[in-house]
N, C-alpha and C positions, 0 to 999 in steps of 0.2 A: 503495501500499500504504500505512494508515494506519501509523504511530510506536504503537510499542509502550511504551505504561510504563518511568517510568527505576526501576521496581524488578521488571520480569517477569524471566524467567529468561531470559539472552544478551544483555542491558540493556547499554549502556557509554556515559561520554561522557568526553569530554577538553577540552581546551581551554588554547591553547598562550597564552601572555603573552608582553609584552615589557615587562622595568622600565628605565627611565631609570637609566644611558645605553647601556647595549647587553647589558644581562641576561636571557638567554631561561627562561622558566620553565612548568612544568606545573603551577598551584592544584587543578585539579580532572584526576584518574583515577582512574574508578571501573568498577568491570566486575561481570557477574554469569554463573556458568557457565550455558554450556558456555564463555561467551567468557572471553579470559584476555590483560589488556594489560600487558605489560613498557616501561616505561619504560628507554632505556639508559642507563648510568654513565657516560657521556665524560662529560666537559665540556663544555655543549652551549653552547662560544660562536661554533659557525659554522652548528647548525641544533639543535630537540628533533626527537630518533628515540624512535619508541614501536613494536613489533612488535606486532604483529596475531596472537595463537595460537588455537588451540582445543586442549582435552582432548585426546590422541590425534594429535593433528593433523592431524583432520579435522572434519564435521560428518553426525554421526548420523542417519538419517531423525526427520523432524518436527524440526529442531532451525532455531530463529529466533533468527537475532543478528540488532539492530539498537544499532549506533552511530554517536553525534551529535560533530560533533567544530565547535570553534567555535577559531579563529584569528584572535585581535583583531590591532589597527591594528602592521601593524610586526613579527609574528611571523613565526616559518619553524619549518616541521612534516614532519619526513616520513615517512611509514607506512609498514612494511615486514611483512615475513614470514620463516618460522626454516623455508620449507620449502616445498615446493608441499601444496594444500589438501586434502585426499581428499575427495570428497562418497560418503559411504556409500551403498548399496543402499539401496533406497524397502521396509519390511518393511510398509507398510500400505497399502491402494488410497488411503484419505487424506490419507497425509501427505507434507505439502511442505515442504522443506529451503528457507530463506531465509534471505536474505542482506543488512540492507539498513545505507547508509553514509549518512548526511545529515551533508554539508560545508557552513560560512558562513566567506566568508573577510569580514575587514573591510580597509581602504585598506591597500595596501602590504605587505597579509601574502603567505603563498607558501606553497603547499604540494603534494608530489610524493609521488605515491601510487605505491610500485614495489615489488608484492610478489612473491613467488614466484607460477607457473602456476594453477590452480585444477587439479582431477587428478581428473571426474567419473568413478567407477565404475559395471560394469555394472548396470544393470537400477535407475539412481540418477534421482531426479526433482528439476532444480536451480534455483532463480529465485536471480536478484545484482541489485537495482536500489540505485546509487548514485547520489545526487543534492548539487550543486553549485550556493550561492551567491555571486556575485560580486557586490563591491559596487558602487554606483551608477556611481561616476567610474571605476569598468573599469583600478584600481590594481593588483589583485591578482595571481598570477602562480600556474599549475597546469600540473603534468605529470600525466600517466594514465596508468596500465598495466596493461592488461586485456586478462589472455592466457588459455589455457588447452590442456591435452594431448588428447590420445584416450582418456588411462584408463590402465588396467594393463598395458599392450604386454608382459610378462614372462609375462602371465597369460593372454596372447591378447585383451585384450578391447579391442579398439580401435573406438573409439564404439559403445560395444553399451550404451550409455545409455540409457534413456527419453525423457528430453528436457534440456533446460540454455538458459536463456534469463540473459544479461546485458546488463544496459540503464544508461546514461550520461545522467544529464542534467542540463547546466548552464544555468542561470538567470541573467540581472543584475537586480540588485534595483533597481527603480527607485523615483523619491520619492516617494510618498502625494500624491495631487490636495488630498485631505483634509486644511487642520490639523489638529494631534496635536489629542486629545480630541474636536472635531470630530463632530456627531453627525448620521445620516443622519434626514430630514427625512419616507424614505417607510418604511411598514412593513417590514416583513420584505426588504430590499433586501437582494442578496448583497452582501461588498464587493468593497471595491473590490478589483483587481486590480494590484498592485506587485511582483508579475517579472517579464520576457521571457524568455522561453524561448529560447536562444544557439545550444545543439547540442544532438541527440539520437542518442546512435547505440545500435542495438538490433543483438545476436545470438542470435540462435534455431535451434536445432535440435533436430528433435522425429523419433522413430522412427516407423516406420508402423507399426501392431500387427499389420498384416494381410501385412505383408511377410516376406520371410524375417529372419534377423535380422543377416545382415551389408548389408543394405539402404543404412542410412545409412553406411557403413564405403565402398561403394563410389563413394557421392557424391564422401567426401569428397577422391579425387583422391589416393589415396595419402600426405597429409597428415597431420603428428601435431600438430602444432602451427599456432594459431593466433594473431596479436597486435593488438592494436589502441591504436596513442601516441600523444594527442592531446595538444599542449603550447601554450599561454596563457599571455601577457603580457607584460609590458615589460622584466623580469629576463631574457625569453628570448628575446630578439629576435632575438641572433646566432644562437643555438639552430636558432630556424625556418629563417632566411636560407639556413643549414649547410646542412638538411635538405630543401629546396626548390633547393640549387644540388646537391646530393647524388642527386635526383632525375631532375634535366634531365642530367647527365654520366653516365649509369646506360646503358650500351650494349645498344641494342635488337636486338632478334632481326636476324641479317641482318648489324648491322652493324657487329661486335664488332673492337673495338681491342685486342689482344692484343700491344702494343708501350708500354716506358714503365713510369712508374712504377705503373698504374691494371693490371697482368699482375695480380698477387698479390689486390690485393684483389677483382679478380672471382671469380679461384678460390678463393679462402678463401669468397666466400660465393653460391657457384654454385646453390649450394642449395635458396637463401631468393630468393620473388617477395614481390616488395615493392614499395609504391605512397606515393604522398602526396600531397596537396593543401591549400589552403590556402581555409576555409571558415568564412567570419565571426566573423574572429579568432583561430581553431585552425589551427593545420596536424595533420592527421592522418596519420599512419603506420599503414598497415597490411599485416602481409608473415605470411606463411606458409610452411613447409617438414616437409619427411621426417624433419630432426632434432633434437630439441629443442635440443641443445648449439650447433648452427649459429645456428636463432635466438637462443639467447640469448646467444653471438657477436654478431650484427648489434644486436641492439639495445642493447650494450655499447658498440659500435661510434658508432652514434649520439649515444651518451650524451657519449662520451667524446671521439673524435673530431671532431663535430660541436658540440658543449659545454661543453669543457674548461675552459672560462676560464669562463661563467655557474652550469653546473650542478658538477662536480669541487670547480672555484675556490672556489667561493661558499659551497656547502653541506657540503664534504667529501667524502672518496673512500665512504665509508661510507654513501652512500646508496643505492649500483648494489650491494649485497652480494647482490642478488638474482640478479644478471647474473652474479657472480664463475664 
């Protein structure tokens, strides 16, 4: 999806900077309707915090959000929301509601993207694309939470949207083989590739227009929420190890151990189905559940219990606000 001009509706830009010796600042924070950005007024001694908002608490038909984020060397930024992002119904066949985030991390930078879940309403169409660029020395650290619910269950809107797509691409920037300022001798030669794709995670859900309205709902196996948690970088090595260890110790079907200290934890998250794997330096956690609060509590436990020192200790307890 091509980037929108910085002056277009829905465009926004964030620049996070570390000034010596330890002052975190936001020299650039700009946005245009329907996007709204609010920086936390709390003294940024641990981490800069910016809330991504939309007027009315959601995106209406054909809204297009395009947010550019730059995290300079050594800076730390957490992106949050103040509630679930509602995706309202499509009002015209040619409308497409989109949200694009492009984040570029410099050396030793850190980004935590921990929003509340997306909530696509009935008959909505939504496309989300999030692109992350890591430095060539791979010294940056990253946590991405991407999750969504079935919709307005109180109005019996369960997986009643037309289509939903969320895509996360993570690249590592490579030094260009050409020296700076050097020109190619071959006319019309394409630019040299300077990025390598590390991970692409895409979730696509579509409703068959020829099928019954609850066709998509029947395929979701009574689940009401799905979540993806991606963790990478030297700041979160203990968190990665803890998540993998926790998954390896998870009781398997037919082999549950109901004795000892694990009993309460098993009961607490019994309604959550999850898996974890290490892929190209990432630890990827996939979770689903029938009750939103169960999945929320599970994700909170992942960051608090497994990453208390690295996440809560270094960045502050406010970064897990969406999971409270």
